[in-house]
C-alpha positions as CSV (number, residue, x, y, z in Angstrom):
1,X,48.0,-21.2,5.3
2,X,45.5,-20.6,8.5
3,X,46.6,-19.1,11.8
4,X,45.4,-20.7,14.9
5,X,43.3,-18.5,16.8
6,X,44.9,-18.5,19.8
7,X,48.2,-17.4,18.2
8,X,46.7,-15.0,16.3
9,X,44.2,-13.7,19.3
10,X,43.8,-10.0,18.6
11,X,43.3,-9.0,22.2
12,X,46.8,-10.4,23.2
13,X,48.2,-8.5,19.9
14,X,46.6,-5.4,20.9
15,X,48.1,-5.7,24.6
16,X,52.0,-6.4,23.1
17,X,51.4,-3.3,21.1
18,X,50.7,-1.3,24.3
19,X,53.2,-2.6,26.1
20,X,56.0,-1.6,23.2
21,X,54.4,2.1,23.5
22,X,54.6,3.3,20.2
23,X,54.2,6.9,19.7
24,X,52.7,8.1,16.8
25,X,55.9,9.4,14.7
26,X,57.5,6.4,15.2
27,X,58.4,3.8,11.9
28,X,57.9,0.6,12.5
29,X,60.0,-2.5,11.3
30,X,57.8,-5.9,11.3
31,X,60.2,-9.2,10.1
32,X,57.3,-11.3,11.0
33,X,54.2,-12.7,9.2
34,X,52.6,-8.9,9.6
35,X,50.1,-9.6,12.2
36,X,52.1,-6.8,14.2
37,X,52.3,-4.8,11.7
38,X,48.4,-4.6,11.1
39,X,48.8,-3.6,14.9
40,X,51.3,-1.8,14.7
41,X,49.5,0.4,11.8
42,X,46.9,1.5,14.2
43,X,49.0,3.5,16.4
44,X,52.2,4.4,14.4
45,X,52.9,6.9,11.3
46,X,54.1,4.0,8.8
47,X,55.2,0.2,9.1
48,X,57.4,-1.8,7.1
49,X,56.7,-5.5,6.6
50,X,59.4,-8.2,5.4
51,X,57.2,-10.9,4.7
52,X,52.8,-10.4,5.0
53,X,50.9,-14.0,4.7
54,X,47.8,-12.4,6.5
55,X,45.8,-10.9,3.8
56,X,46.4,-9.9,0.2
57,X,45.2,-6.0,1.3
58,X,47.0,-4.0,3.9
59,X,46.6,-0.1,5.1
60,X,47.7,2.7,3.3
61,X,50.6,3.1,5.5
62,X,52.4,0.0,5.5
63,X,54.8,-1.1,3.3
64,X,55.7,-4.2,1.8
65,X,59.6,-4.9,1.8
66,X,60.1,-8.8,0.4
67,X,63.3,-9.5,2.0
68,X,65.0,-12.0,4.5
69,X,64.8,-11.0,8.5
70,X,68.8,-11.8,8.4
71,X,69.6,-9.3,5.7
72,X,67.5,-6.4,6.3
73,X,67.7,-3.8,2.9
74,X,67.5,-0.7,5.4
75,X,70.6,1.6,6.5
76,X,71.4,1.6,10.3
77,X,69.0,3.8,12.7
78,X,66.3,3.8,9.8
79,X,63.6,2.9,12.5
80,X,62.1,3.5,15.8
81,X,60.8,0.1,16.4
82,X,61.8,-3.4,15.3
83,X,59.4,-6.4,16.2
84,X,58.9,-9.8,15.6
85,X,55.9,-11.9,16.4
86,X,55.5,-15.9,17.2
87,X,57.6,-16.8,14.2
88,X,60.3,-15.9,15.6
89,X,61.8,-19.2,15.9
90,X,60.8,-20.1,11.9
91,X,63.3,-17.2,10.6
92,X,66.3,-18.2,8.6
93,X,68.6,-17.6,11.5
94,X,66.9,-15.8,14.7
95,X,70.1,-15.0,16.0
96,X,71.5,-13.0,12.9
97,X,67.8,-11.6,12.4
98,X,68.0,-10.3,16.2
99,X,71.8,-8.3,15.1
100,X,70.0,-6.8,12.2
101,X,66.7,-5.7,13.8
102,X,69.1,-4.0,16.5
103,X,71.2,-2.8,13.9
104,X,68.4,-1.0,11.9
105,X,66.5,0.7,15.3
106,X,67.9,4.5,16.2
107,X,69.8,4.7,18.9
108,X,67.4,4.5,22.0
109,X,65.0,2.3,20.0
110,X,63.6,-0.6,20.8
111,X,63.8,-4.3,19.7
112,X,60.2,-6.3,20.6
113,X,60.2,-10.0,20.2
114,X,57.3,-12.4,21.3
115,X,57.5,-16.3,20.8
116,X,57.1,-19.4,22.3
117,X,59.7,-20.6,24.1
118,X,61.3,-23.7,25.3
119,X,62.0,-25.8,28.8
120,X,65.5,-24.9,30.1
121,X,65.2,-28.5,30.8
122,X,67.1,-29.9,27.5
123,X,64.5,-32.8,27.7
124,X,61.6,-31.5,28.0
125,X,62.5,-28.6,25.2
126,X,63.0,-32.2,23.2
127,X,60.2,-33.3,23.8
128,X,58.1,-30.6,22.8
129,X,60.0,-30.3,19.8
130,X,59.4,-33.6,19.0
131,X,55.5,-32.9,19.2
132,X,56.1,-29.7,17.3
133,X,58.0,-31.8,14.0
134,X,55.6,-34.5,14.4
135,X,52.6,-31.7,13.8
136,X,54.7,-29.6,11.7
137,X,57.4,-30.9,9.7
138,X,59.2,-27.1,9.0
139,X,59.1,-26.6,12.9
140,X,62.8,-25.9,13.6
141,X,63.4,-25.8,17.2
142,X,61.7,-23.5,19.9
143,X,63.9,-20.6,21.7
144,X,65.0,-21.0,25.4
145,X,64.3,-17.6,26.9
146,X,68.0,-18.0,28.1
147,X,68.9,-17.9,24.6
148,X,66.8,-15.1,23.7
149,X,68.2,-12.9,26.2
150,X,71.9,-14.1,25.1
151,X,71.2,-12.9,21.8
152,X,70.1,-9.9,22.9
153,X,73.5,-9.3,24.5
154,X,75.1,-10.4,21.5
155,X,73.1,-7.7,19.4
156,X,74.3,-5.0,21.9
157,X,71.0,-4.9,23.1
158,X,70.3,-3.5,26.7
159,X,67.6,-6.0,28.1
160,X,64.5,-3.1,29.3
161,X,61.7,-5.6,30.5
162,X,60.9,-9.8,30.0
163,X,57.4,-10.7,30.2
164,X,56.5,-14.7,30.2
165,X,52.5,-15.8,30.2
166,X,50.8,-19.0,29.8
167,X,49.4,-19.7,26.4
168,X,46.6,-22.0,27.1
169,X,46.3,-24.9,24.0
170,X,43.6,-27.1,23.1
171,X,44.7,-30.3,21.1
172,X,42.8,-29.5,17.7
173,X,43.1,-26.1,17.7
174,X,46.7,-26.7,18.0
175,X,47.2,-28.9,15.2
176,X,45.7,-26.0,13.1
177,X,48.2,-25.2,9.8
178,X,50.3,-28.5,10.7
179,X,49.0,-30.5,7.8
180,X,49.2,-33.5,9.3
181,X,47.7,-36.7,8.1
182,X,45.1,-38.6,10.0
183,X,47.5,-41.2,10.9
184,X,50.1,-39.0,12.3
185,X,47.4,-37.2,14.1
186,X,46.9,-40.1,16.2
187,X,50.5,-40.9,16.9
188,X,50.8,-37.6,18.4
189,X,47.5,-38.2,20.3
190,X,48.7,-41.3,21.6
191,X,52.7,-39.4,22.4
192,X,50.5,-36.9,24.4
193,X,48.4,-39.3,26.5
194,X,51.2,-41.5,27.3
195,X,53.2,-38.5,28.5
196,X,50.4,-36.7,30.7
197,X,51.3,-38.2,34.2
198,X,55.1,-37.8,33.6
199,X,55.1,-34.8,32.4
200,X,57.7,-35.7,29.6
201,X,57.1,-32.2,28.1
202,X,56.7,-29.7,30.7
203,X,53.3,-28.6,28.9
204,X,51.2,-29.7,32.0
205,X,49.0,-32.3,28.7
206,X,46.0,-32.8,30.7
207,X,42.4,-34.9,29.3
208,X,39.5,-32.9,28.8
209,X,36.2,-34.4,27.4
210,X,37.7,-35.6,24.4
211,X,40.4,-34.3,23.8
212,X,43.6,-32.7,25.4
213,X,44.9,-29.4,27.0
214,X,48.2,-28.1,27.7
215,X,50.0,-24.9,28.3
216,X,52.9,-23.4,26.6
217,X,55.0,-20.6,27.5
218,X,55.0,-16.9,25.5
219,X,57.7,-14.6,26.1
220,X,57.7,-10.8,25.2
221,X,61.1,-9.7,25.3
222,X,62.0,-5.5,25.0
223,X,65.4,-4.4,24.7
224,X,66.8,-1.2,23.4
225,X,69.6,-0.3,21.5
226,X,71.8,1.8,23.3
227,X,71.9,5.9,23.0
């Protein structure tokens, strides 16, 4: 599946890895699409990736372990870092996945999540998800930042640091990977154009030349397993 250049931006991924502060001796688990596995592999001793849809070949220090994130096939305390990129909301059960990530990191280890987040306002969150489902029928729902924080607490993790940043999107770039028909794309365009003035989505939709630009919120969440 094609991946948007904004989602796969290597500069942002490198900043995320640096923020996670891995040590060369660390063992890392990536429960996402493999994007973070590739980046971590340059910095740590070994990486286990549960999914791999980025490229058929992988670095020698990356092991592929096909499994579901809510049922990780490793003992407790197996990793120094467990991470997931912006596919976190697409996992079968993000809540259960976070508990599994917490289980398999060692005491003092870190869980790192990167994901696009929904508005804390329910009306805006529903509108955002409506647009996403028109673009991609497999879209479940974005999580609110408050949900991510609550899930970390339920997993008995201590919240260490949060960062929220703007993710600037352009209509045609955003469509990549969505497999929308031309008629559906035109419908989305009309909905977005009609929502500009009232800002129903909270995305700051605005026309620019012959396209539409908008801003999503991307959260970085780092939590630590108590020692």
